[in-house]
VEXSEGU-403786 format. One line per field, with one value per residue (C-alpha): residue in one letter; x, y, z. Coordinates in nm, 3 decimals, always signed. Layout:
<lumtors>
aa = c(A; ...)
px = c(X; ...)
py = c(Y; ...)
pz = c(Z; ...)
</lumtors>
This chain:
<lumtors>
aa = c(M; A; P; M; S; G; K; S; Y; K; L; H; T; S; L; I; L; V; L; G; I; L; L; I; G; F; N; V; H; A; N; T; T; E; Y; L; I; A; S; D; G; T; L; N; W; L; G; M; G; F; D; S; T; T; R; Y; K; K; E; A; C; I; S; G; V; Q; T; S; T; G; N; H; S; M; D; L; G; F; Y; H; G; L; D; F; N; S; I; L; Q; N; S; Y; G; R; T; S; V; G; V; N; F; I; I; F; G; G; S; A; S; I; T; V; T; Q; R; Y; S; E; T; S; S; R; M; S; S; F; L; R; L; N; Y; I; K; H; R; I; S; L; E; N; R; S; Y; T; D; L; G; L; S; V; L; N; S; L; P; K; K; Q; R; E; I; C; G; D; R; F; I; H; S; A; K; L; G; A; S; L; T; L; A; A; N; L; E; F; K; T; M; E; D; Y; K; K; Y; V; K; K; I; K; V; R; F; L; F; W; S; K; T; I; T; E; I; N; E; F; K; R; E; A; E; G; G; V; F; S; L; K; L; I; Q; N; G; G; Y; S; A; R; L; E; E; I; M; T; Q; N; P; T; Y; C; L; V; E; N; I; E; A; C; M; T; T; S; D; L; L; F; D; Y; I; F; S; P; D; G; Y; T; T; D; V; D; N; N; L; A; I; L; D; F; T; T; E; P; Y; I; E; S; G; H; L; Q; L; K; G; Q; T; T; N; V; D; D; P; G; Y; S; K; V; E; A; E; L; M; A; Y; L; G; E; N; V; Q; N; A; E; K; I; R; N; I; L; L; T; D; G; I; D; P; E; E; Y; N; K; K; L; D; T; A; N; H; N; I; A; I; L; E; A; A; I; A; I; C; K; N; S; E; N; Y; D; N; C; Q; E; N; A; D; I; A; I; A; S; L; E; S; I; V; F)
px = c(+9.943; +9.824; +9.842; +10.115; +9.972; +9.958; +10.048; +10.358; +10.487; +10.738; +10.683; +10.988; +10.988; +11.004; +10.793; +10.755; +10.422; +10.130; +9.820; +9.514; +9.286; +8.921; +8.795; +8.480; +8.373; +8.163; +8.207; +7.907; +7.875; +7.699; +7.380; +7.371; +7.456; +7.658; +7.876; +7.918; +8.111; +8.005; +8.163; +7.851; +7.624; +7.406; +7.169; +6.881; +6.974; +6.852; +6.541; +6.632; +6.622; +6.933; +6.987; +7.276; +7.339; +7.358; +7.471; +7.222; +7.021; +6.626; +6.367; +6.248; +6.000; +6.027; +6.059; +6.127; +6.295; +6.650; +6.800; +7.160; +7.304; +7.667; +7.960; +8.254; +8.559; +8.911; +9.167; +9.517; +9.702; +10.028; +10.102; +10.388; +10.477; +10.121; +10.039; +9.673; +9.518; +9.686; +9.539; +9.202; +9.254; +9.368; +9.088; +8.793; +8.908; +8.892; +9.166; +8.993; +8.752; +8.450; +8.125; +8.134; +8.051; +7.716; +7.727; +8.069; +8.087; +8.417; +8.648; +8.752; +8.888; +9.037; +9.246; +9.378; +9.468; +9.640; +9.843; +9.987; +10.014; +10.331; +10.447; +10.743; +10.940; +10.763; +10.784; +10.488; +10.411; +10.087; +9.929; +9.533; +9.348; +8.969; +8.732; +8.361; +8.112; +7.789; +7.579; +7.237; +6.989; +6.655; +6.396; +6.010; +5.989; +5.688; +5.609; +5.625; +5.335; +5.553; +5.619; +5.258; +5.182; +5.402; +5.294; +5.069; +5.304; +5.511; +5.864; +6.040; +5.856; +5.917; +6.264; +6.274; +6.132; +6.262; +6.555; +6.611; +6.767; +6.710; +6.988; +6.964; +7.216; +7.515; +7.813; +7.941; +8.279; +8.619; +8.928; +9.264; +9.502; +9.886; +10.095; +10.467; +10.627; +10.977; +10.966; +11.258; +11.281; +11.322; +11.253; +11.597; +11.696; +11.408; +11.546; +11.914; +11.773; +11.565; +11.900; +12.084; +11.828; +11.739; +11.408; +11.154; +10.925; +10.988; +11.064; +11.382; +11.476; +11.612; +11.993; +12.250; +12.407; +12.093; +11.980; +12.298; +12.290; +11.933; +12.067; +12.344; +12.122; +11.814; +12.023; +11.813; +11.479; +11.196; +11.014; +10.657; +10.400; +10.017; +9.714; +9.365; +9.076; +8.721; +8.530; +8.686; +8.823; +9.124; +9.220; +9.537; +9.633; +9.556; +9.763; +10.069; +10.051; +10.007; +10.263; +10.546; +10.735; +10.559; +10.770; +11.149; +11.453; +11.621; +11.930; +11.700; +11.509; +11.526; +11.252; +10.984; +11.118; +11.043; +10.672; +10.658; +10.742; +10.465; +10.208; +10.280; +10.286; +9.959; +9.780; +9.912; +9.889; +9.623; +9.512; +9.554; +9.355; +9.160; +8.977; +8.880; +8.771; +8.379; +8.397; +8.210; +8.176; +8.142; +7.952; +8.208; +8.009; +7.620; +7.469; +7.201; +6.967; +6.735; +6.376; +6.245; +6.498; +6.418; +6.051; +5.931; +5.784; +5.562; +5.861; +6.001; +6.263; +6.517; +6.346; +6.384; +6.733; +6.880; +7.157; +7.472; +7.437; +7.817; +7.875; +8.133; +8.343; +8.298; +8.397; +8.709; +8.830; +8.758; +8.923; +9.238; +9.299; +9.211; +9.480; +9.748; +9.711; +9.683; +10.007; +10.177; +10.081; +10.228; +10.551; +10.590; +10.565; +10.825; +11.066; +11.021; +11.175; +11.483; +11.803; +11.911; +11.577; +11.411; +11.145; +10.953; +10.928; +10.798; +10.529; +10.393; +10.361; +10.205; +9.946; +9.878; +9.826; +9.587; +9.410; +9.348; +9.245; +8.969; +8.842; +8.806; +8.648; +8.400; +8.284; +8.274; +8.026; +7.813; +7.791; +7.714; +7.443; +7.246; +7.117; +7.146; +7.402; +7.424; +7.501; +7.751; +7.922; +7.926; +8.088; +8.358; +8.451; +8.496; +8.687; +8.941; +8.974; +9.054; +9.345; +9.695; +9.992; +10.269; +10.624; +10.895)
py = c(+0.438; +0.332; -0.031; -0.123; -0.230; -0.612; -0.563; -0.334; -0.500; -0.770; -1.082; -1.259; -1.635; -1.599; -1.289; -1.264; -1.162; -1.013; -0.900; -0.704; -0.648; -0.741; -0.483; -0.413; -0.052; +0.179; +0.434; +0.695; +0.806; +1.091; +0.848; +0.790; +0.436; +0.291; -0.015; -0.252; -0.573; -0.840; -1.168; -1.349; -1.207; -1.397; -1.344; -1.360; -1.014; -0.857; -0.645; -0.619; -0.277; -0.098; +0.200; +0.412; +0.571; +0.287; +0.049; -0.234; -0.436; -0.446; -0.686; -0.684; -0.431; -0.487; -0.800; -0.856; -1.082; -1.159; -1.051; -1.090; -0.807; -0.721; -0.892; -1.100; -0.911; -0.966; -0.725; -0.759; -0.525; -0.520; -0.289; -0.246; -0.013; +0.033; +0.061; -0.026; +0.327; +0.333; +0.014; +0.145; +0.466; +0.277; +0.023; +0.251; +0.606; +0.619; +0.713; +0.578; +0.311; +0.461; +0.263; +0.144; -0.210; -0.421; -0.439; -0.472; -0.729; -0.655; -0.751; -1.067; -0.883; -0.603; -0.867; -1.010; -0.675; -0.575; -0.884; -0.816; -0.437; -0.265; -0.144; +0.009; -0.338; -0.508; -0.459; -0.566; -0.644; -0.748; -0.887; -0.879; -1.078; -1.015; -1.175; -1.052; -1.267; -1.054; -0.874; -0.993; -0.719; -0.702; -0.605; -0.568; -0.491; -0.442; -0.398; -0.722; -0.759; -0.578; -0.293; -0.250; -0.249; +0.081; +0.281; +0.479; +0.532; +0.834; +0.843; +0.766; +0.457; +0.354; +0.399; +0.198; -0.105; -0.060; +0.142; +0.447; +0.225; -0.148; -0.377; -0.385; -0.578; -0.819; -0.853; -1.227; -1.334; -1.415; -1.223; -1.402; -1.211; -1.307; -1.136; -1.119; -0.992; -0.916; -0.876; -0.755; -0.786; -0.405; -0.088; +0.001; -0.333; -0.256; +0.114; -0.033; -0.268; +0.000; +0.235; -0.053; -0.118; +0.059; -0.117; -0.167; -0.402; -0.773; -0.956; -1.047; -1.277; -1.621; -1.606; -1.697; -1.346; -1.166; -1.415; -1.395; -1.018; -1.020; -1.249; -0.998; -0.695; -0.847; -1.040; -1.148; -1.070; -1.317; -1.363; -1.497; -1.574; -1.571; -1.669; -1.520; -1.667; -1.492; -1.707; -1.907; -2.154; -2.343; -2.669; -2.639; -2.306; -2.447; -2.762; -2.551; -2.328; -2.614; -2.864; -2.606; -2.350; -2.017; -1.878; -1.876; -1.709; -1.492; -1.715; -2.015; -1.789; -2.052; -2.268; -1.980; -1.889; -2.221; -2.184; -1.838; -2.039; -2.294; -2.020; -1.818; -2.118; -2.211; -1.862; -1.749; -2.079; -2.104; -2.418; -2.299; -2.078; -1.906; -2.249; -2.294; -1.927; -2.014; -2.266; -2.136; -1.786; -1.526; -1.205; -0.945; -0.648; -0.529; -0.214; -0.028; +0.246; +0.488; +0.374; +0.722; +0.765; +0.383; +0.455; +0.350; +0.697; +0.579; +0.478; +0.800; +0.692; +0.886; +1.211; +1.166; +1.210; +0.936; +1.019; +0.778; +0.702; +0.631; +0.319; +0.492; +0.555; +0.229; +0.049; +0.276; +0.175; -0.211; -0.205; -0.025; -0.251; -0.542; -0.440; -0.367; -0.721; -0.884; -0.716; -0.804; -1.156; -1.180; -1.013; -1.253; -1.552; -1.416; -1.338; -1.708; -1.812; -1.635; -1.700; -1.533; -1.517; -1.680; -1.899; -1.925; -1.546; -1.490; -1.787; -1.612; -1.299; -1.483; -1.633; -1.277; -1.144; -1.419; -1.376; -1.014; -1.088; -1.342; -1.086; -0.814; -1.045; -1.170; -0.781; -0.736; -1.031; -0.887; -0.544; -0.716; -0.932; -0.692; -0.354; -0.227; +0.046; +0.047; -0.340; -0.287; +0.001; -0.191; -0.503; -0.303; -0.122; -0.470; -0.602; -0.303; -0.295; -0.644; -0.625; -0.725; -0.516; -0.651; -0.510; -0.578)
pz = c(+0.189; -0.146; -0.241; -0.497; -0.842; -0.894; -1.258; -1.215; -0.916; -0.975; -0.760; -0.653; -0.604; -0.221; -0.157; +0.217; +0.275; +0.347; +0.489; +0.403; +0.681; +0.705; +0.949; +1.075; +1.010; +0.811; +0.531; +0.460; +0.099; -0.060; -0.092; +0.276; +0.224; +0.508; +0.447; +0.776; +0.819; +1.074; +1.121; +1.231; +0.957; +0.751; +0.461; +0.701; +0.815; +0.490; +0.580; +0.957; +1.112; +1.232; +1.465; +1.317; +1.655; +1.882; +1.600; +1.723; +1.474; +1.506; +1.418; +1.051; +0.977; +0.602; +0.387; +0.007; -0.258; -0.248; -0.572; -0.726; -0.888; -1.013; -1.171; -1.064; -0.993; -0.810; -0.701; -0.557; -0.316; -0.157; +0.168; +0.405; +0.702; +0.819; +1.180; +1.309; +1.258; +0.914; +0.823; +0.920; +0.717; +0.410; +0.420; +0.499; +0.487; +0.880; +1.126; +1.447; +1.530; +1.718; +1.735; +1.376; +1.490; +1.479; +1.867; +1.896; +1.635; +1.497; +1.793; +1.612; +1.314; +1.539; +1.720; +1.379; +1.267; +1.610; +1.588; +1.241; +1.208; +1.239; +1.580; +1.752; +1.749; +1.468; +1.088; +0.870; +0.488; +0.365; +0.070; +0.016; -0.267; -0.266; -0.477; -0.511; -0.683; -0.665; -0.425; -0.295; -0.225; -0.095; -0.376; -0.420; -0.047; +0.162; +0.527; +0.762; +1.032; +1.271; +1.054; +0.978; +1.341; +1.411; +1.107; +1.311; +1.596; +1.673; +1.484; +1.853; +1.894; +1.531; +1.573; +1.904; +1.723; +1.347; +1.387; +1.136; +0.859; +0.727; +0.611; +0.227; +0.069; +0.135; -0.080; -0.131; -0.201; -0.041; +0.102; +0.142; +0.343; +0.426; +0.660; +0.709; +1.047; +1.157; +1.519; +1.761; +2.122; +2.175; +1.999; +2.006; +1.807; +1.548; +1.504; +1.450; +1.169; +1.010; +0.975; +0.796; +0.529; +0.221; +0.144; +0.418; +0.237; +0.352; +0.037; -0.168; -0.444; -0.307; -0.343; -0.086; -0.103; -0.022; +0.238; +0.437; +0.413; +0.555; +0.838; +0.932; +0.910; +1.099; +1.352; +1.676; +1.499; +1.463; +1.120; +1.086; +0.844; +0.903; +0.702; +0.727; +0.510; +0.502; +0.260; -0.018; +0.229; +0.105; +0.274; +0.075; +0.238; +0.582; +0.504; +0.377; +0.720; +0.959; +0.801; +0.731; +0.934; +0.989; +1.280; +1.220; +1.395; +1.151; +1.139; +1.017; +0.782; +0.493; +0.653; +0.641; +0.272; +0.159; +0.324; +0.145; -0.189; -0.131; -0.069; -0.358; -0.602; -0.490; -0.475; -0.824; -1.003; -1.273; -1.120; -0.753; -0.527; -0.829; -0.898; -0.533; -0.444; -0.517; -0.229; +0.092; +0.011; +0.282; +0.337; +0.314; +0.392; +0.431; +0.317; +0.524; +0.373; +0.544; +0.533; +0.416; +0.148; +0.016; -0.040; +0.313; +0.388; +0.674; +0.878; +1.006; +1.282; +1.082; +1.167; +1.553; +1.721; +1.942; +2.152; +2.218; +2.580; +2.568; +2.356; +2.157; +2.494; +2.625; +2.267; +2.228; +2.590; +2.542; +2.191; +2.314; +2.593; +2.382; +2.094; +2.355; +2.496; +2.168; +2.048; +2.373; +2.343; +1.972; +2.091; +2.359; +2.126; +1.929; +2.211; +2.327; +2.018; +2.093; +2.315; +2.635; +2.809; +3.097; +2.942; +3.246; +3.302; +2.956; +2.972; +3.270; +3.077; +2.796; +3.048; +3.176; +2.825; +2.733; +3.075; +3.001; +2.658; +2.779; +3.029; +2.764; +2.517; +2.782; +2.855; +2.466; +2.413; +2.716; +2.526; +2.209; +2.328; +2.543; +2.424; +2.770; +2.818; +3.209; +3.200; +2.909; +3.102; +3.426; +3.285; +3.093; +3.395; +3.594; +3.298; +3.278; +3.666; +3.651; +3.392; +3.503; +3.396; +3.174; +3.206; +2.946)
</lumtors>
């Protein structure tokens, strides 16, 4: 679903928000440039090698001068009704995860996405504000000592050491995403709500009549607001989120609406977020380029094939289980705010979900930090076998 235009969309005083997802993935364009995102990336990565099959970084076989290119830009988008795969497709033209991460480097962003995407018992609306300051690229390149040492090696050896591509540029900027979720205890309760309403987007103008109508239609639901900042860190946004209600039973929705007002007043004020956005900029993505197509003709790793030993399968399994448990944990937190339940029972379920998440993230960390497939597979199998089931 395409984002609504920021210019044509009428913002109400209490727009209830938001999320644009910073996912870790890649797109392949006609010029063979790949776009990658990694939460732990730095400008020191520029020039490092990269293997497009295993998705692992390699040591730098080229070096150069970091050069700033491009102009400032900012865009705003509103989204609603997107499940996890739809968000992937909307953001990156993809419908599945696959081995698109730098050594499973996307687990943190995948976790965020799973918490706030739409599910069979949750409705979601998102706002995403992206600010691009410039791109830093590596120019006037030459071979490093390591690169020079392998120029006369066979292509297979070159690929083992340097990869078949190198990290060419990094985009600096900031991404602000806000999410509004309306969660119900069961899928049946969610379906009843959907049948009652005409507009699925979670916003309304702040009138007593509309608030009371929403309370009747969404009875038993839990409304929540979430904030995700990547670069352009704003202490004011964190202050609003930590000092005001962000989880509300629908019957007490006014408290969260006040928080929503504070967020929007700051985000869209001329002297608000836009004046702070240049602080602590983040790397939003990297590009990688093939050596041969970038003028480094003596590095021929691209000409030799490397088979994926199974990383794509391991990654898909770990991410699927991680997503399921993250969504379960978020649902349990919402249920714990409602009446007519046994808190002890649901706190045990939450402990189980958090335990499963910790096990899976530990396995992902092992795969991320060791280019050893057998070790990765073994730890993934152990983690999956150790998961405890959660029954609602």
